[in-house]
N, CA, C and O atoms as a printed pandas DataFrame, in Angstrom:
     atom_number atom_name residue_name chain_id  residue_number  x_coord  y_coord  z_coord
0              1         N          MET        A               1    0.841   -1.160    0.000
1              2        CA          MET        A               1    0.000    0.000    0.000
2              3         C          MET        A               1    0.896    1.236    0.000
3              4         O          MET        A               1    1.682    1.425    0.928
4              5         N          TRP        A               2    0.792    2.057   -0.999
5              6        CA          TRP        A               2    1.681    3.208   -1.058
6              7         C          TRP        A               2    1.049    4.455   -0.486
7              8         O          TRP        A               2    1.763    5.402   -0.158
8              9         N          ARG        A               3   -0.264    4.490   -0.354
9             10        CA          ARG        A               3   -0.918    5.626    0.291
10            11         C          ARG        A               3   -1.645    5.124    1.525
11            12         O          ARG        A               3   -2.333    4.104    1.491
12            13         N          LYS        A               4   -1.486    5.837    2.581
13            14        CA          LYS        A               4   -2.117    5.447    3.837
14            15         C          LYS        A               4   -3.636    5.413    3.674
15            16         O          LYS        A               4   -4.250    6.372    3.206
16            17         N          GLY        A               5   -4.222    4.286    4.072
17            18        CA          GLY        A               5   -5.664    4.172    4.072
18            19         C          GLY        A               5   -6.300    3.827    2.742
19            20         O          GLY        A               5   -7.526    3.831    2.635
20            21         N          ASN        A               6   -5.504    3.527    1.720
21            22        CA          ASN        A               6   -6.076    3.178    0.421
22            23         C          ASN        A               6   -5.899    1.682    0.188
23            24         O          ASN        A               6   -4.874    1.242   -0.333
24            25         N          CYS        A               7   -6.906    0.905    0.578
25            26        CA          CYS        A               7   -6.802   -0.543    0.501
26            27         C          CYS        A               7   -6.797   -1.058   -0.935
27            28         O          CYS        A               7   -6.333   -2.173   -1.176
28            29         N          LEU        A               8   -7.298   -0.281   -1.895
29            30        CA          LEU        A               8   -7.343   -0.737   -3.284
30            31         C          LEU        A               8   -5.949   -0.911   -3.875
31            32         O          LEU        A               8   -5.763   -1.710   -4.794
32            33         N          ASP        A               9   -4.977   -0.179   -3.364
33            34        CA          ASP        A               9   -3.602   -0.313   -3.841
34            35         C          ASP        A               9   -3.054   -1.707   -3.577
35            36         O          ASP        A               9   -2.181   -2.181   -4.305
36            37         N          ASN        A              10   -3.554   -2.361   -2.551
37            38        CA          ASN        A              10   -2.991   -3.618   -2.104
38            39         C          ASN        A              10   -3.937   -4.798   -2.335
39            40         O          ASN        A              10   -3.672   -5.895   -1.843
40            41         N          SER        A              11   -5.010   -4.602   -3.055
41            42        CA          SER        A              11   -6.046   -5.628   -3.159
42            43         C          SER        A              11   -5.567   -6.892   -3.879
43            44         O          SER        A              11   -5.998   -7.990   -3.527
44            45         N          ILE        A              12   -4.706   -6.769   -4.856
45            46        CA          ILE        A              12   -4.223   -7.946   -5.586
46            47         C          ILE        A              12   -3.417   -8.858   -4.666
47            48         O          ILE        A              12   -3.614  -10.073   -4.665
48            49         N          MET        A              13   -2.518   -8.281   -3.891
49            50        CA          MET        A              13   -1.711   -9.095   -2.973
50            51         C          MET        A              13   -2.558   -9.642   -1.829
51            52         O          MET        A              13   -2.343  -10.772   -1.390
52            53         N          GLU        A              14   -3.510   -8.861   -1.345
53            54        CA          GLU        A              14   -4.393   -9.350   -0.285
54            55         C          GLU        A              14   -5.194  -10.554   -0.789
55            56         O          GLU        A              14   -5.399  -11.515   -0.048
56            57         N          ASN        A              15   -5.642  -10.505   -2.036
57            58        CA          ASN        A              15   -6.373  -11.626   -2.628
58            59         C          ASN        A              15   -5.472  -12.861   -2.712
59            60         O          ASN        A              15   -5.892  -13.963   -2.358
60            61         N          PHE        A              16   -4.232  -12.675   -3.181
61            62        CA          PHE        A              16   -3.295  -13.799   -3.274
62            63         C          PHE        A              16   -3.056  -14.427   -1.904
63            64         O          PHE        A              16   -3.113  -15.649   -1.765
64            65         N          PHE        A              17   -2.788  -13.600   -0.892
65            66        CA          PHE        A              17   -2.510  -14.147    0.433
66            67         C          PHE        A              17   -3.733  -14.837    1.026
67            68         O          PHE        A              17   -3.591  -15.822    1.750
68            69         N          GLY        A              18   -4.930  -14.338    0.731
69            70        CA          GLY        A              18   -6.141  -15.008    1.178
70            71         C          GLY        A              18   -6.271  -16.388    0.559
71            72         O          GLY        A              18   -6.605  -17.351    1.249
72            73         N          LEU        A              19   -6.008  -16.490   -0.745
73            74        CA          LEU        A              19   -6.049  -17.786   -1.422
74            75         C          LEU        A              19   -4.966  -18.717   -0.887
75            76         O          LEU        A              19   -5.216  -19.901   -0.661
76            77         N          LEU        A              20   -3.780  -18.190   -0.689
77            78        CA          LEU        A              20   -2.672  -18.986   -0.148
78            79         C          LEU        A              20   -3.051  -19.596    1.195
79            80         O          LEU        A              20   -2.811  -20.779    1.438
80            81         N          LYS        A              21   -3.638  -18.791    2.057
81            82        CA          LYS        A              21   -4.023  -19.298    3.376
82            83         C          LYS        A              21   -5.114  -20.357    3.267
83            84         O          LYS        A              21   -5.031  -21.404    3.907
84            85         N          SER        A              22   -6.135  -20.086    2.457
85            86        CA          SER        A              22   -7.253  -21.038    2.397
86            87         C          SER        A              22   -6.918  -22.305    1.613
87            88         O          SER        A              22   -7.477  -23.363    1.900
88            89         N          GLU        A              23   -6.022  -22.224    0.631
89            90        CA          GLU        A              23   -5.700  -23.388   -0.186
90            91         C          GLU        A              23   -4.486  -24.170    0.309
91            92         O          GLU        A              23   -4.273  -25.304   -0.118
92            93         N          LEU        A              24   -3.690  -23.585    1.199
93            94        CA          LEU        A              24   -2.487  -24.281    1.664
94            95         C          LEU        A              24   -2.352  -24.269    3.186
95            96         O          LEU        A              24   -2.328  -25.330    3.811
96            97         N          LEU        A              25   -2.266  -23.107    3.776
97            98        CA          LEU        A              25   -1.895  -23.020    5.187
98            99         C          LEU        A              25   -2.950  -23.561    6.143
99           100         O          LEU        A              25   -2.604  -24.193    7.141
100          101         N          TYR        A              26   -4.225  -23.329    5.861
101          102        CA          TYR        A              26   -5.266  -23.788    6.783
102          103         C          TYR        A              26   -5.585  -25.269    6.630
103          104         O          TYR        A              26   -6.306  -25.830    7.455
104          105         N          LEU        A              27   -5.061  -25.909    5.592
105          106        CA          LEU        A              27   -5.408  -27.297    5.329
106          107         C          LEU        A              27   -4.500  -28.309    6.023
107          108         O          LEU        A              27   -4.840  -29.489    6.110
108          109         N          ARG        A              28   -3.349  -27.857    6.515
109          110        CA          ARG        A              28   -2.429  -28.816    7.138
110          111         C          ARG        A              28   -1.477  -28.142    8.100
111          112         O          ARG        A              28   -1.365  -26.917    8.136
112          113         N          GLU        A              29   -0.795  -28.958    8.874
113          114        CA          GLU        A              29    0.240  -28.469    9.773
114          115         C          GLU        A              29    1.594  -28.867    9.215
115          116         O          GLU        A              29    1.735  -29.922    8.597
116          117         N          PHE        A              30    2.576  -28.029    9.432
117          118        CA          PHE        A              30    3.921  -28.279    8.922
118          119         C          PHE        A              30    4.845  -28.618   10.078
119          120         O          PHE        A              30    4.755  -28.029   11.155
120          121         N          ASP        A              31    5.735  -29.576    9.841
121          122        CA          ASP        A              31    6.648  -30.043   10.888
122          123         C          ASP        A              31    7.852  -29.130   11.078
123          124         O          ASP        A              31    8.470  -29.124   12.143
124          125         N          SER        A              32    8.187  -28.355   10.038
125          126        CA          SER        A              32    9.353  -27.485   10.151
126          127         C          SER        A              32    9.200  -26.289    9.214
127          128         O          SER        A              32    8.359  -26.290    8.315
128          129         N          MET        A              33   10.014  -25.288    9.438
129          130        CA          MET        A              33   10.020  -24.125    8.553
130          131         C          MET        A              33   10.498  -24.512    7.156
131          132         O          MET        A              33   10.046  -23.938    6.165
132          133         N          GLU        A              34   11.399  -25.471    7.073
133          134        CA          GLU        A              34   11.900  -25.932    5.774
134          135         C          GLU        A              34   10.773  -26.576    4.972
135          136         O          GLU        A              34   10.644  -26.329    3.773
136          137         N          GLU        A              35    9.960  -27.396    5.624
137          138        CA          GLU        A              35    8.820  -28.013    4.935
138          139         C          GLU        A              35    7.841  -26.943    4.451
139          140         O          GLU        A              35    7.321  -27.031    3.339
140          141         N          LEU        A              36    7.591  -25.935    5.285
141          142        CA          LEU        A              36    6.717  -24.829    4.893
142          143         C          LEU        A              36    7.296  -24.087    3.694
143          144         O          LEU        A              36    6.560  -23.761    2.762
144          145         N          ARG        A              37    8.595  -23.813    3.700
145          146        CA          ARG        A              37    9.236  -23.102    2.593
146          147         C          ARG        A              37    9.079  -23.879    1.287
147          148         O          ARG        A              37    8.757  -23.296    0.252
148          149         N          ILE        A              38    9.305  -25.187    1.333
149          150        CA          ILE        A              38    9.188  -26.032    0.143
150          151         C          ILE        A              38    7.755  -26.018   -0.385
151          152         O          ILE        A              38    7.533  -25.899   -1.590
152          153         N          GLU        A              39    6.792  -26.140    0.517
153          154        CA          GLU        A              39    5.383  -26.138    0.105
154          155         C          GLU        A              39    4.955  -24.773   -0.442
155          156         O          GLU        A              39    4.139  -24.706   -1.361
156          157         N          LEU        A              40    5.497  -23.693    0.111
157          158        CA          LEU        A              40    5.203  -22.361   -0.421
158          159         C          LEU        A              40    5.727  -22.216   -1.848
159          160         O          LEU        A              40    5.042  -21.672   -2.714
160          161         N          GLU        A              41    6.939  -22.702   -2.087
161          162        CA          GLU        A              41    7.495  -22.651   -3.441
162          163         C          GLU        A              41    6.641  -23.465   -4.407
163          164         O          GLU        A              41    6.399  -23.036   -5.536
164          165         N          ARG        A              42    6.187  -24.633   -3.970
165          166        CA          ARG        A              42    5.323  -25.463   -4.816
166          167         C          ARG        A              42    4.001  -24.765   -5.094
167          168         O          ARG        A              42    3.500  -24.809   -6.218
168          169         N          TYR        A              43    3.431  -24.121   -4.079
169          170        CA          TYR        A              43    2.150  -23.439   -4.262
170          171         C          TYR        A              43    2.291  -22.268   -5.233
171          172         O          TYR        A              43    1.436  -22.080   -6.098
172          173         N          ILE        A              44    3.342  -21.493   -5.104
173          174        CA          ILE        A              44    3.546  -20.355   -5.999
174          175         C          ILE        A              44    3.729  -20.838   -7.430
175          176         O          ILE        A              44    3.216  -20.215   -8.360
176          177         N          ASP        A              45    4.453  -21.941   -7.622
177          178        CA          ASP        A              45    4.592  -22.515   -8.963
178          179         C          ASP        A              45    3.226  -22.965   -9.488
179          180         O          ASP        A              45    2.883  -22.692  -10.638
180          181         N          TYR        A              46    2.455  -23.649   -8.654
181          182        CA          TYR        A              46    1.106  -24.085   -9.032
182          183         C          TYR        A              46    0.233  -22.880   -9.374
183          184         O          TYR        A              46   -0.467  -22.895  -10.386
184          185         N          TYR        A              47    0.265  -21.849   -8.553
185          186        CA          TYR        A              47   -0.572  -20.666   -8.750
186          187         C          TYR        A              47   -0.260  -19.987  -10.082
187          188         O          TYR        A              47   -1.173  -19.555  -10.787
188          189         N          ASN        A              48    1.008  -19.893  -10.424
189          190        CA          ASN        A              48    1.400  -19.196  -11.655
190          191         C          ASN        A              48    1.309  -20.057  -12.906
191          192         O          ASN        A              48    1.010  -19.540  -13.983
192          193         N          ASN        A              49    1.557  -21.347  -12.792
193          194        CA          ASN        A              49    1.692  -22.182  -13.983
194          195         C          ASN        A              49    0.556  -23.166  -14.235
195          196         O          ASN        A              49    0.360  -23.586  -15.376
196          197         N          LYS        A              50   -0.190  -23.543  -13.220
197          198        CA          LYS        A              50   -1.184  -24.602  -13.408
198          199         C          LYS        A              50   -2.602  -24.192  -13.033
199          200         O          LYS        A              50   -3.556  -24.673  -13.646
200          201         N          ARG        A              51   -2.766  -23.331  -12.060
201          202        CA          ARG        A              51   -4.089  -22.960  -11.554
202          203         C          ARG        A              51   -4.807  -22.094  -12.586
203          204         O          ARG        A              51   -4.360  -20.990  -12.897
204          205         N          ILE        A              52   -5.920  -22.598  -13.114
205          206        CA          ILE        A              52   -6.647  -21.845  -14.129
206          207         C          ILE        A              52   -7.549  -20.813  -13.461
207          208         O          ILE        A              52   -7.998  -20.986  -12.327
208          209         N          LYS        A              53   -7.798  -19.735  -14.201
209          210        CA          LYS        A              53   -8.637  -18.658  -13.694
210          211         C          LYS        A              53   -9.695  -18.326  -14.730
211          212         O          LYS        A              53   -9.391  -18.193  -15.915
212          213         N          ALA        A              54  -10.920  -18.194  -14.291
213          214        CA          ALA        A              54  -12.015  -17.864  -15.191
214          215         C          ALA        A              54  -11.802  -16.492  -15.829
215          216         O          ALA        A              54  -12.114  -16.301  -17.004
216          217         N          LYS        A              55  -11.275  -15.542  -15.064
217          218        CA          LYS        A              55  -11.039  -14.192  -15.601
218          219         C          LYS        A              55   -9.994  -14.189  -16.709
219          220         O          LYS        A              55   -9.958  -13.268  -17.525
220          221         N          LEU        A              56   -9.150  -15.203  -16.744
221          222        CA          LEU        A              56   -8.113  -15.294  -17.781
222          223         C          LEU        A              56   -8.509  -16.297  -18.857
223          224         O          LEU        A              56   -7.653  -16.936  -19.468
224          225         N          LYS        A              57   -9.811  -16.429  -19.082
225          226        CA          LYS        A              57  -10.348  -17.305  -20.132
226          227         C          LYS        A              57   -9.962  -18.771  -19.929
227          228         O          LYS        A              57   -9.720  -19.488  -20.900
228          229         N          GLY        A              58   -9.904  -19.215  -18.685
229          230        CA          GLY        A              58   -9.602  -20.611  -18.389
230          231         C          GLY        A              58   -8.134  -20.971  -18.513
231          232         O          GLY        A              58   -7.796  -22.151  -18.605
232          233         N          LEU        A              59   -7.262  -19.988  -18.516
233          234        CA          LEU        A              59   -5.819  -20.226  -18.621
234          235         C          LEU        A              59   -5.137  -19.895  -17.298
235          236         O          LEU        A              59   -5.687  -19.178  -16.462
236          237         N          SER        A              60   -3.936  -20.427  -17.125
237          238        CA          SER        A              60   -3.126  -20.030  -15.978
238          239         C          SER        A              60   -2.530  -18.656  -16.277
239          240         O          SER        A              60   -2.501  -18.252  -17.440
240          241         N          PRO        A              61   -2.055  -17.925  -15.269
241          242        CA          PRO        A              61   -1.452  -16.615  -15.536
242          243         C          PRO        A              61   -0.306  -16.663  -16.553
243          244         O          PRO        A              61   -0.206  -15.779  -17.404
244          245         N          VAL        A              62    0.547  -17.668  -16.478
245          246        CA          VAL        A              62    1.671  -17.764  -17.417
246          247         C          VAL        A              62    1.162  -18.043  -18.832
247          248         O          VAL        A              62    1.634  -17.431  -19.790
248          249         N          GLN        A              63    0.207  -18.961  -18.970
249          250        CA          GLN        A              63   -0.352  -19.255  -20.289
250          251         C          GLN        A              63   -1.006  -18.015  -20.891
251          252         O          GLN        A              63   -0.862  -17.747  -22.084
252          253         N          TYR        A              64   -1.721  -17.266  -20.069
253          254        CA          TYR        A              64   -2.396  -16.057  -20.547
254          255         C          TYR        A              64   -1.388  -15.020  -21.031
255          256         O          TYR        A              64   -1.573  -14.415  -22.087
256          257         N          ARG        A              65   -0.311  -14.814  -20.251
257          258        CA          ARG        A              65    0.723  -13.864  -20.654
258          259         C          ARG        A              65    1.394  -14.291  -21.955
259          260         O          ARG        A              65    1.624  -13.460  -22.834
260          261         N          LEU        A              66    1.708  -15.569  -22.083
261          262        CA          LEU        A              66    2.354  -16.063  -23.310
262          263         C          LEU        A              66    1.425  -15.913  -24.509
263          264         O          LEU        A              66    1.879  -15.561  -25.598
264          265         N          GLN        A              67    0.147  -16.171  -24.329
265          266        CA          GLN        A              67   -0.819  -16.016  -25.397
266          267         C          GLN        A              67   -0.931  -14.553  -25.821
267          268         O          GLN        A              67   -0.970  -14.258  -27.015
268          269         N          SER        A              68   -0.982  -13.648  -24.866
269          270        CA          SER        A              68   -1.108  -12.228  -25.205
270          271         C          SER        A              68    0.162  -11.699  -25.852
271          272         O          SER        A              68    0.091  -10.782  -26.670
272          273         N          LEU        A              69    1.332  -12.254  -25.507
273          274        CA          LEU        A              69    2.570  -11.819  -26.136
274          275         C          LEU        A              69    2.671  -12.322  -27.583
275          276         O          LEU        A              69    3.219  -11.635  -28.444
276          277         N          SER        A              70    2.146  -13.510  -27.842
277          278        CA          SER        A              70    2.230  -14.059  -29.199
278          279         C          SER        A              70    1.268  -13.360  -30.145
279          280         O          SER        A              70    1.498  -13.355  -31.354
280          281         N          VAL        A              71    0.196  -12.771  -29.627
281          282        CA          VAL        A              71   -0.769  -12.045  -30.462
282          283         C          VAL        A              71   -0.227  -10.693  -30.839
283          284         O          VAL        A              71   -0.476  -10.212  -31.945
284          285         N          ALA        A              72    0.517  -10.066  -29.938
285          286        CA          ALA        A              72    1.011   -8.701  -30.164
286          287         C          ALA        A              72    2.070   -8.617  -31.210
287          288         O          ALA        A              72    2.569   -7.528  -31.497
């Protein structure tokens, strides 16, 4: 958030962290910080490369970006 009190500046990251918590952190307990770090890396890879989004026409964020770059 770059301006005090303007939550819209941070809404994209707040949405990501909400999804991260509901899809990963609240579903299990981790035995160590290392296990948590590994699972976070896996989740971020899944979120960017495999998780489809309706707003992106059923594509993952990476697929959508590659498609838009090839059209331009």
